[in-house]
C-alpha positions in Angstrom: -6.1 117.9 -40.1 -8.0 115.0 -41.7 -12.0 115.0 -41.6 -13.7 112.5 -39.2 -15.0 109.5 -41.0 -18.5 108.5 -39.9 -21.4 106.4 -40.9 -25.2 106.8 -40.2 -27.7 104.0 -39.2 -31.3 105.2 -40.1 -32.2 107.5 -42.9 -35.4 108.7 -42.0 -36.8 112.2 -41.7 -34.2 113.7 -39.3 -31.0 112.3 -41.5 -32.1 114.9 -43.9 -31.1 117.7 -41.6 -28.4 115.8 -39.3 -26.5 115.1 -42.2 -26.2 118.4 -43.6 -25.6 119.8 -39.8 -22.3 117.5 -39.8 -21.3 118.9 -43.3 -21.9 122.4 -42.1 -18.9 121.8 -39.3 -16.4 121.2 -42.3 -14.8 118.4 -40.1 -16.7 115.3 -41.2 -17.2 113.0 -44.0 -20.2 110.7 -44.3 -18.9 107.3 -45.8 -21.6 104.9 -45.5 -25.3 104.4 -44.7 -27.7 101.8 -43.4 -31.3 101.7 -43.3 -33.8 98.9 -42.9 -35.4 100.0 -46.0 -32.6 100.1 -48.5 -34.6 102.1 -51.1 -34.7 104.9 -48.5 -30.9 104.7 -47.8 -30.2 104.8 -51.6 -32.2 108.0 -51.9 -30.4 109.6 -48.9 -27.0 108.5 -50.5 -28.0 110.0 -53.8 -29.0 113.2 -52.0 -25.8 113.8 -50.1 -23.4 112.0 -52.5 -22.5 108.8 -50.3 -20.6 106.2 -52.0 -21.6 103.2 -50.0 -24.9 101.6 -48.7 -25.0 98.5 -46.8 -27.6 95.5 -46.3 -26.6 95.2 -42.7 -25.1 97.1 -39.8 -22.5 94.2 -39.4 -21.5 94.4 -43.1 -21.1 98.2 -42.8 -18.8 97.9 -39.7 -16.8 94.9 -41.3 -15.9 97.0 -44.2 -15.5 100.6 -43.1 -12.8 102.5 -41.1 -14.7 104.9 -38.9 -14.1 107.5 -36.4 -17.8 107.1 -35.1 -21.2 106.2 -36.0 -24.4 108.3 -35.8 -27.5 106.5 -34.9 -30.7 108.4 -36.3 -33.2 105.3 -36.0 -36.1 105.4 -33.8 -35.6 104.6 -30.1 -36.8 100.8 -30.5 -33.7 100.4 -32.7 -31.0 102.0 -30.5 -30.3 99.1 -28.2 -29.0 96.7 -30.6 -27.1 99.5 -32.7 -25.3 100.8 -29.8 -24.2 97.3 -28.4 -23.1 96.4 -31.7 -20.8 99.5 -31.9 -19.8 98.8 -28.4 -18.6 95.1 -29.1 -16.6 96.7 -32.1 -15.1 99.5 -30.2 -16.5 102.2 -32.2 -17.7 105.5 -30.8 -21.3 106.0 -31.0 -23.6 109.0 -31.2 -27.3 108.1 -30.7 -30.7 110.2 -31.2 -32.7 110.9 -28.2 -34.6 109.4 -26.4 -31.7 107.2 -25.6 -33.9 103.9 -25.4 -37.6 102.9 -24.7 -37.1 102.9 -21.0 -34.4 103.6 -18.3 -33.6 99.8 -17.9 -32.5 99.7 -21.6 -30.6 102.8 -21.5 -28.8 101.6 -18.2 -27.7 98.5 -20.2 -26.5 100.4 -23.2 -24.3 102.7 -21.1 -22.9 99.6 -19.3 -22.1 98.0 -22.5 -20.1 100.9 -24.0 -18.4 101.5 -20.4 -17.2 97.9 -20.3 -15.9 98.0 -23.7 -14.3 101.5 -23.1 -16.4 103.0 -26.0 -17.5 106.7 -25.9 -21.2 107.1 -26.0 -23.0 110.2 -26.4 -26.6 111.4 -27.0 -27.7 113.9 -29.5 -29.8 115.8 -27.1 -29.8 119.2 -28.9 -32.5 121.3 -27.3 -29.8 122.9 -24.8 -28.1 123.9 -27.9 -30.7 126.1 -29.3 -29.4 129.5 -29.7 -32.2 131.1 -27.7 -31.7 128.6 -24.9 -27.9 129.4 -24.7 -28.8 133.0 -24.5 -31.0 132.4 -21.6 -28.4 130.4 -19.8 -25.5 133.1 -20.6 -27.9 135.3 -18.6 -28.7 133.0 -15.7 -24.8 132.3 -15.4 -24.1 136.0 -15.5 -26.1 136.5 -12.3 -28.7 138.8 -14.0 -31.9 137.4 -12.3 -30.2 136.1 -9.0 -30.6 132.5 -8.0 -33.3 130.7 -10.1 -35.8 128.8 -8.0 -38.6 128.3 -10.5 -38.7 127.2 -14.1 -41.8 126.7 -16.4 -41.3 124.9 -19.8 -44.4 124.6 -22.3 -44.2 122.7 -25.5 -46.7 122.3 -28.2 -46.2 120.2 -31.1 -48.5 122.5 -33.2 -51.3 121.6 -35.8 -52.7 118.2 -34.8 -51.5 116.2 -38.0 -48.1 117.8 -38.0 -46.0 115.3 -36.2 -47.5 112.2 -37.5 -46.9 113.4 -41.3 -43.1 113.5 -40.7 -43.0 110.7 -38.2 -45.8 108.4 -38.3 -44.2 105.7 -36.3 -44.8 108.2 -33.1 -48.7 107.0 -33.6 -48.0 103.6 -32.6 -45.6 104.2 -29.5 -46.9 103.1 -26.2 -44.8 105.9 -24.4 -45.1 109.0 -26.6 -45.0 112.8 -25.4 -43.3 112.3 -22.2 -40.5 110.1 -23.7 -40.4 112.0 -27.2 -40.6 115.4 -25.9 -40.2 114.9 -22.1 -36.6 113.7 -22.8 -35.9 117.3 -24.0 -37.6 119.1 -21.6 -36.4 117.3 -18.5 -32.6 117.8 -19.8 -33.4 121.6 -19.9 -34.8 121.1 -16.3 -31.4 119.8 -15.3 -29.4 122.3 -17.5 -30.8 125.1 -15.6 -31.6 123.8 -12.1 -29.4 121.0 -11.8 -30.5 117.6 -10.7 -34.2 116.8 -9.7 -35.1 114.8 -6.8 -38.7 114.0 -7.4 -41.4 113.9 -10.0 -45.1 114.3 -10.2 -46.9 113.5 -13.6 -50.2 113.5 -15.0 -51.0 112.5 -18.6 -53.8 112.2 -21.0 -54.7 110.2 -24.1 -56.8 112.8 -26.1 -57.0 110.7 -29.5 -58.0 107.1 -29.6 -56.3 106.3 -32.8 -53.0 107.3 -31.2 -51.4 104.6 -28.9 -49.5 106.6 -26.4 -50.3 109.5 -24.2 -50.4 113.1 -26.1 -50.7 115.5 -23.2 -49.0 115.7 -19.9 -48.0 118.0 -16.9 -44.9 117.2 -14.9 -43.5 118.8 -11.9 -39.9 118.3 -11.1 -38.5 119.2 -7.8 -35.1 119.4 -5.7 -34.5 120.9 -2.7 -34.0 124.6 -4.1 -36.3 124.9 -7.0 -39.2 123.6 -8.8 -40.0 123.1 -12.8 -43.2 122.7 -14.2 -43.3 121.1 -17.6 -46.4 120.9 -20.1 -46.2 118.8 -23.1 -49.0 118.5 -25.9 -48.8 116.8 -29.2 -52.6 117.8 -29.9 -52.8 121.5 -29.4 -53.9 124.1 -31.9 -51.3 127.0 -32.2 -50.7 130.0 -34.3 -50.3 129.2 -38.0 -46.5 129.2 -38.9 -45.2 128.6 -35.5 -44.5 125.0 -34.9 -43.1 123.1 -32.9 -43.2 125.9 -30.2 -41.5 125.9 -26.8 -42.0 128.8 -24.5 -40.1 129.1 -21.0 -40.0 131.4 -18.0 -37.2 131.3 -15.3 -38.0 133.1 -12.1 -34.9 134.1 -9.9 -34.4 136.1 -6.8 -33.5 139.4 -8.7 -35.7 139.1 -11.7 -37.6 136.8 -14.5 -36.5 135.6 -17.9 -39.1 134.9 -20.3 -38.6 133.1 -23.7 -41.6 133.5 -26.0 -42.6 132.6 -29.5 -40.8 134.2 -32.5 -37.4 133.8 -30.3 -38.4 136.9 -28.1 -36.3 136.9 -24.8 -37.6 139.5 -22.0 -35.8 140.3 -19.0 -37.6 141.9 -16.0 -35.6 143.1 -13.0 -35.2 146.2 -10.8 -34.3 148.4 -13.9 -37.5 147.5 -15.8 -38.2 145.1 -18.8 -35.8 144.5 -21.6 -36.6 142.5 -24.8 -35.1 141.2 -27.9 -35.3 138.6 -30.2 -32.7 135.8 -30.5 -33.6 133.8 -33.9 -31.6 130.9 -34.8 -29.2 130.8 -37.5 -31.0 130.4 -40.8 -29.2 127.6 -42.5 -30.2 127.0 -46.3 -30.8 123.3 -45.6 -33.0 123.5 -42.6 -36.9 123.3 -42.8 -38.0 126.7 -41.6 -40.9 125.1 -39.4 -38.1 123.2 -37.5 -35.5 125.9 -37.8 -34.5 126.3 -34.1 -34.1 122.5 -33.8 -32.1 122.1 -37.1 -30.0 124.8 -36.2 -29.2 123.4 -33.0 -27.8 120.5 -34.4 -24.6 122.4 -35.7 -23.2 123.5 -32.3 -24.0 119.9 -30.7 -21.9 118.2 -33.5 -19.2 120.6 -33.0 -19.2 119.9 -29.2 -19.0 116.2 -30.2 -16.0 116.9 -32.8 -14.0 119.0 -30.1 -14.3 115.7 -28.2 -12.7 113.6 -31.0 -10.1 116.5 -31.7 -9.2 117.1 -28.1 -10.7 114.4 -25.8 -12.6 117.0 -23.9 -15.9 115.4 -23.0 -19.1 116.6 -24.7 -22.0 118.1 -22.5 -24.5 115.3 -23.5 -22.5 112.0 -22.7 -24.6 109.0 -22.2 -23.8 109.0 -18.6 -25.2 112.3 -18.2 -28.3 111.6 -20.4 -29.1 108.4 -18.5 -29.9 111.0 -15.6 -32.7 112.6 -18.0 -33.9 108.9 -18.7 -34.5 108.4 -15.0 -36.7 111.5 -15.0 -38.6 110.1 -17.9 -39.0 106.8 -16.2 -40.2 108.5 -13.0 -42.7 110.6 -14.9 -44.4 107.5 -16.2 -44.4 105.5 -12.9 -45.9 108.6 -11.3 -48.5 109.1 -14.1 -49.4 105.3 -13.7 -49.8 105.5 -9.9 -50.7 109.0 -9.2 -47.9 109.6 -6.9 -44.9 111.7 -6.3 -41.7 109.5 -7.2 -38.4 109.8 -5.4 -35.7 109.7 -8.4 -33.3 107.9 -6.2 -35.5 105.0 -5.8 -35.1 104.1 -9.5 
């Protein structure tokens, strides 16, 4: 079976890990690159042995026979590139957050739908190995019906995020968009669709444009999720980014702690074990759980191209997460509970 031919738009920090994650599957061939700064694209091409680097996305799409395009740019660049692929009839995978706001995301989804173009979102947190292990426990009925979920994300040392992604400092929407999109997707993954959102956010450091800390409550008729987010919290050395989680059910509790420690407490007592991610040689250890999660999500996308079975993170599905992000910003701005159905 031939390898799937793809191109990458955007050769910043994340491309150095997303590309080898595609290679890890053994089923893809990266044939071309585009980046606004061509020097950076040439460096990535040299690193991964990519033969062609183009000056514009149009030129690339005009000259390459592709099975899909992977967009790894910042959110501001997604709309034009997704629509360009839609116009050309080329399947497209896009980094999260899908767009800067819900309305733009909706227009992107409609553009692909009207052209009959598959459009998927690289929402990889649900593919983290410890998260999948916790979901398997929930699905097994181990803790009964889940009624409460607490998600806590800390991006660790205050300068860590900005060193790798300096553009984050300038975004008017920051932690609820960049990280909220991950955590709100996890809320949906474990609890189903949310009906209301109440959010409160803080701008702690004046030199950073967007909000850097937030607490968000997501609720539906049977469950509630509290999400706490921070880009400015000091955390234990060597543990960043960090995400911890607690799932409360009618028969027990599941906790995911740092160091990938899972604890299950039920009528039989407390049982704990570590569920570390696969340690790929190309991954950055400080991002290991994130980088490792790229491999299974890529395999999920590849399954679609091989069999036609839709992946978990279609753009239509991720649009529901984008609604929660939008609701969070409206709630924080007005200090009110926002009904998701009103968006």
